[in-house]
C-alpha positions as CSV (number, residue, x, y, z in Angstrom):
1,X,0.0,0.0,0.0
2,X,1.4,3.5,-0.8
3,X,2.0,5.4,2.4
4,X,2.8,8.9,3.2
5,X,6.4,9.1,1.7
6,X,5.3,7.5,-1.6
7,X,2.1,9.6,-1.8
8,X,4.3,12.7,-1.1
9,X,6.5,11.6,-4.0
10,X,3.5,11.3,-6.3
11,X,2.3,14.7,-5.2
12,X,5.6,16.4,-5.9
13,X,5.8,14.6,-9.3
14,X,2.3,15.7,-10.3
15,X,2.8,19.2,-9.0
16,X,5.9,19.7,-11.2
17,X,4.1,18.3,-14.3
18,X,0.5,19.3,-14.3
19,X,0.5,22.7,-12.6
20,X,-1.4,25.1,-14.8
21,X,-2.4,22.4,-17.4
22,X,-6.0,22.2,-18.5
23,X,-7.8,18.9,-17.9
24,X,-8.9,17.8,-21.4
25,X,-10.6,14.5,-20.5
26,X,-11.7,12.4,-17.5
27,X,-12.8,8.8,-18.2
28,X,-14.0,6.4,-15.6
29,X,-13.4,2.7,-16.3
30,X,-14.4,1.2,-12.9
31,X,-17.7,2.6,-11.9
32,X,-17.3,1.5,-8.2
33,X,-14.1,3.6,-7.9
34,X,-16.0,6.9,-8.0
35,X,-17.6,7.6,-4.6
36,X,-19.3,10.9,-5.5
37,X,-21.9,11.9,-8.1
38,X,-22.2,15.7,-7.6
39,X,-20.2,17.4,-9.0
40,X,-19.9,15.1,-12.0
41,X,-16.5,13.8,-13.0
42,X,-16.7,15.5,-16.4
43,X,-17.1,18.8,-14.5
44,X,-13.3,18.8,-14.2
45,X,-12.9,19.1,-18.0
46,X,-11.8,22.5,-19.1
47,X,-10.4,23.6,-15.7
48,X,-6.7,24.3,-15.2
49,X,-4.9,22.5,-12.4
50,X,-4.1,25.1,-9.7
51,X,-2.4,22.8,-7.1
52,X,-1.6,19.3,-5.9
53,X,-1.6,18.5,-2.2
54,X,-1.4,15.5,0.1
55,X,-3.8,14.8,3.0
56,X,-2.5,11.7,4.8
57,X,-2.5,9.1,2.0
58,X,-5.0,11.0,-0.2
59,X,-3.9,13.0,-3.3
60,X,-5.8,16.2,-3.9
61,X,-5.7,17.8,-7.4
62,X,-7.3,21.2,-7.4
63,X,-8.8,22.3,-10.7
64,X,-11.0,25.4,-10.9
65,X,-13.5,25.3,-8.1
66,X,-13.3,21.5,-7.8
67,X,-10.9,18.9,-6.3
68,X,-10.1,15.5,-7.7
69,X,-9.2,13.5,-4.6
70,X,-8.1,9.9,-4.7
71,X,-6.8,7.2,-2.4
72,X,-4.8,4.4,-3.9
73,X,-5.8,1.8,-1.2
74,X,-3.9,-1.5,-0.9
75,X,-3.2,-2.3,-4.6
76,X,-3.7,0.9,-6.4
77,X,-1.1,3.0,-8.2
78,X,-0.7,6.0,-10.6
79,X,0.7,5.3,-14.1
80,X,2.0,8.5,-15.8
81,X,2.0,9.0,-19.6
82,X,4.0,11.7,-21.4
83,X,1.7,11.0,-24.3
84,X,-1.7,9.5,-23.2
85,X,-2.5,6.2,-25.1
86,X,-5.1,6.5,-27.8
87,X,-6.6,3.1,-27.0
88,X,-10.1,3.0,-25.6
89,X,-10.4,1.7,-22.1
90,X,-12.9,-1.2,-21.8
91,X,-14.7,-1.1,-18.4
92,X,-14.2,-4.2,-16.4
93,X,-11.5,-5.6,-18.7
94,X,-8.6,-3.5,-17.6
95,X,-6.8,-2.7,-14.3
96,X,-7.4,1.0,-15.2
97,X,-10.0,2.6,-12.9
98,X,-9.7,6.2,-14.1
99,X,-7.8,8.0,-16.9
100,X,-7.1,11.8,-16.8
101,X,-5.8,13.6,-19.9
102,X,-4.4,17.1,-20.2
103,X,-4.4,19.6,-23.0
104,X,-0.7,19.0,-23.8
105,X,-1.4,15.3,-24.5
106,X,0.0,13.9,-21.2
107,X,-2.0,12.2,-18.5
108,X,-2.2,9.5,-16.0
109,X,-4.1,6.3,-15.2
110,X,-5.2,5.2,-11.8
111,X,-4.8,1.4,-11.7
112,X,-5.7,-1.3,-9.3
113,X,-4.4,-4.9,-9.2
114,X,-6.3,-7.9,-7.8
115,X,-10.0,-8.7,-7.4
116,X,-10.6,-6.7,-4.3
117,X,-11.3,-3.2,-5.5
118,X,-10.7,-0.5,-2.8
119,X,-9.3,2.4,-4.8
120,X,-11.5,5.5,-4.2
121,X,-12.0,8.6,-6.3
122,X,-13.9,11.7,-5.3
123,X,-14.9,14.9,-7.1
124,X,-15.7,17.6,-4.4
125,X,-15.8,21.3,-3.9
126,X,-13.8,21.0,-0.6
127,X,-11.4,18.1,0.3
128,X,-13.0,18.1,3.8
129,X,-16.1,16.7,2.1
130,X,-14.2,13.4,1.7
131,X,-15.0,11.4,4.9
132,X,-11.5,9.9,5.1
133,X,-9.9,13.3,4.8
134,X,-12.2,14.9,7.4
135,X,-11.3,12.2,9.9
136,X,-7.5,12.4,9.5
137,X,-5.3,13.0,12.6
138,X,-2.3,15.3,12.5
139,X,0.5,14.9,9.9
140,X,3.6,13.6,11.7
141,X,5.9,15.7,9.5
142,X,4.0,18.9,10.1
143,X,6.0,21.5,12.0
144,X,3.3,21.7,14.6
145,X,3.6,18.0,15.4
146,X,5.9,18.0,18.4
147,X,7.0,15.4,20.9
148,X,4.2,16.7,23.2
149,X,1.7,16.3,20.4
150,X,2.6,12.6,20.2
151,X,2.5,12.2,23.9
152,X,-1.0,13.6,24.1
153,X,-2.2,11.2,21.3
154,X,-0.8,8.2,23.2
155,X,-2.0,9.2,26.7
156,X,-4.6,6.8,28.1
157,X,-4.6,4.6,25.0
158,X,-4.8,1.0,26.1
159,X,-4.0,-0.1,22.5
160,X,-0.9,-1.7,21.1
161,X,1.4,0.9,19.6
162,X,1.5,-0.8,16.2
163,X,-2.3,-0.3,15.9
164,X,-2.1,3.3,17.1
165,X,0.5,4.3,14.5
166,X,-1.6,2.8,11.7
167,X,-4.8,4.5,12.9
168,X,-5.4,7.4,10.4
169,X,-7.6,9.2,12.9
170,X,-4.7,9.3,15.3
171,X,-1.7,10.0,13.0
172,X,-2.2,10.6,9.3
173,X,-0.2,8.8,6.6
174,X,1.5,5.9,8.4
175,X,0.6,2.3,7.4
176,X,1.8,-1.2,7.9
177,X,5.2,-0.8,6.3
178,X,6.4,2.5,8.0
179,X,5.0,1.5,11.4
180,X,7.2,-1.5,11.2
181,X,10.2,0.7,10.3
182,X,9.5,3.3,13.0
183,X,9.1,0.7,15.7
184,X,12.3,-1.0,14.7
185,X,14.2,2.3,14.8
186,X,12.6,3.1,18.2
187,X,13.6,-0.4,19.5
188,X,10.0,-0.9,20.6
189,X,7.7,-4.0,20.5
190,X,4.7,-3.8,18.2
191,X,2.7,-5.1,21.2
192,X,3.7,-2.4,23.7
193,X,0.7,-0.6,25.0
194,X,0.6,3.1,24.1
195,X,-0.6,4.1,27.6
196,X,2.3,2.3,29.3
197,X,5.1,4.1,27.4
198,X,7.5,6.0,29.7
199,X,8.6,9.5,28.7
200,X,11.9,8.2,27.4
201,X,10.0,5.7,25.2
202,X,7.9,8.5,23.8
203,X,11.1,10.4,23.1
204,X,12.6,7.5,21.1
205,X,9.3,6.9,19.2
206,X,9.0,10.6,18.2
207,X,12.6,10.7,17.0
208,X,12.2,7.5,15.1
209,X,9.0,8.6,13.5
210,X,10.3,11.9,12.3
211,X,13.7,10.6,11.1
212,X,12.2,7.5,9.4
213,X,9.5,9.4,7.5
214,X,11.8,12.3,6.6
215,X,14.4,10.0,5.1
216,X,11.7,8.1,3.2
217,X,10.3,11.3,1.8
218,X,13.7,12.4,0.7
219,X,14.3,9.0,-1.0
220,X,11.0,9.4,-2.9
221,X,11.5,13.0,-3.9
222,X,12.2,13.5,-7.6
223,X,11.4,9.9,-8.6
224,X,8.8,9.1,-11.3
225,X,5.9,7.0,-10.1
226,X,7.3,3.9,-11.8
227,X,10.3,4.0,-9.5
228,X,8.7,4.8,-6.2
229,X,7.7,1.2,-5.2
230,X,11.2,-0.1,-5.7
231,X,12.7,2.8,-3.8
232,X,10.4,2.0,-0.9
233,X,11.4,-1.6,-0.8
234,X,15.1,-0.8,-0.9
235,X,14.8,1.5,2.1
236,X,13.2,-1.0,4.4
237,X,15.2,-2.5,7.3
238,X,12.6,-5.0,8.6
239,X,9.3,-4.7,6.7
240,X,8.9,-7.5,4.1
241,X,12.3,-8.8,5.0
242,X,11.4,-11.8,7.1
243,X,14.2,-14.4,7.2
244,X,16.9,-11.8,6.5
245,X,19.4,-10.4,8.9
246,X,18.6,-7.3,10.9
247,X,20.9,-4.5,9.6
248,X,21.4,-3.3,13.2
249,X,22.1,-6.5,15.2
250,X,22.2,-9.4,12.7
251,X,19.4,-11.3,14.3
252,X,16.8,-12.9,11.9
253,X,13.8,-10.7,11.1
254,X,10.6,-12.4,12.0
255,X,7.0,-12.1,10.8
256,X,3.6,-12.2,12.6
257,X,0.7,-13.1,10.2
258,X,-2.7,-11.6,10.8
259,X,-5.9,-12.1,8.9
260,X,-5.1,-10.0,5.8
261,X,-1.5,-8.8,6.4
262,X,1.7,-9.4,8.3
263,X,4.2,-7.3,10.1
264,X,7.9,-7.7,10.6
265,X,10.2,-7.0,13.6
266,X,13.6,-7.9,15.1
267,X,13.4,-9.9,18.3
268,X,16.8,-8.7,19.6
269,X,16.2,-5.0,18.8
270,X,12.5,-4.9,19.8
271,X,11.3,-7.6,22.1
272,X,14.2,-8.5,24.3
273,X,14.9,-11.6,22.3
274,X,11.3,-13.0,22.6
275,X,9.7,-14.3,19.4
276,X,6.1,-13.1,18.8
277,X,3.7,-15.9,17.9
278,X,1.1,-15.7,15.2
279,X,-1.8,-14.0,17.0
280,X,-4.3,-16.2,15.3
281,X,-2.8,-19.3,17.0
282,X,-1.3,-18.2,20.3
283,X,-0.1,-15.4,22.5
284,X,3.3,-13.9,23.0
285,X,5.8,-16.8,23.7
286,X,7.0,-16.8,27.3
């Protein structure tokens, strides 16, 4: 799933290429992807792009008085074309969900792999009209997001820290991959309860969060969409690296499998050497 650093990379890429361009076409190929009906999708046509912004994991393309907002979900992506293909998109027979064309002949497709379709597109007058945007917590790279901000979000939360970091209403933009990386950098168990973190734990977590995300955004900056996924994978220390050696201590990176995903961690760095069992089968090994 694209997370904040990759979405920021997409936003910067689009901002540099489509700012000021007129939207010449907007073609929907997957009807279920469009979550709004008023304004109409074709109301974007004829308007010039005035800005591209990020809200958590949402991309917001402003054009005229409207906003094209989209969330790539688990298997979605953006495919850029310097020259938009002339082929006609056949609904239901292509991974393409939406095609946007610009007056200079360029454009992009929003695509989604797999059978479970979760990619979401909205045409709104205000990004806050998108429910997911309206519910977002603070952005962890915002200048206003301080160590005390994080402490306040964690206070009283009898929830595992892994889940807290992934909760978009608590902190915007962090998903499964970067929560793994942040917790590894903070030397913290994914199962630690947020409410039980000592002040020094919060210090480590805050530093790890800011540094991990800042470095990931820097690695994504300037890359075309086709390169962002590989750049993300190369930058990971533990996520999706089960069975490999931890780059910090050399221990074997382990996985915990849940219903529809898994997470990775280093026992030596994060759990005092204890191996976390699959939560579907048993509890933390004693």
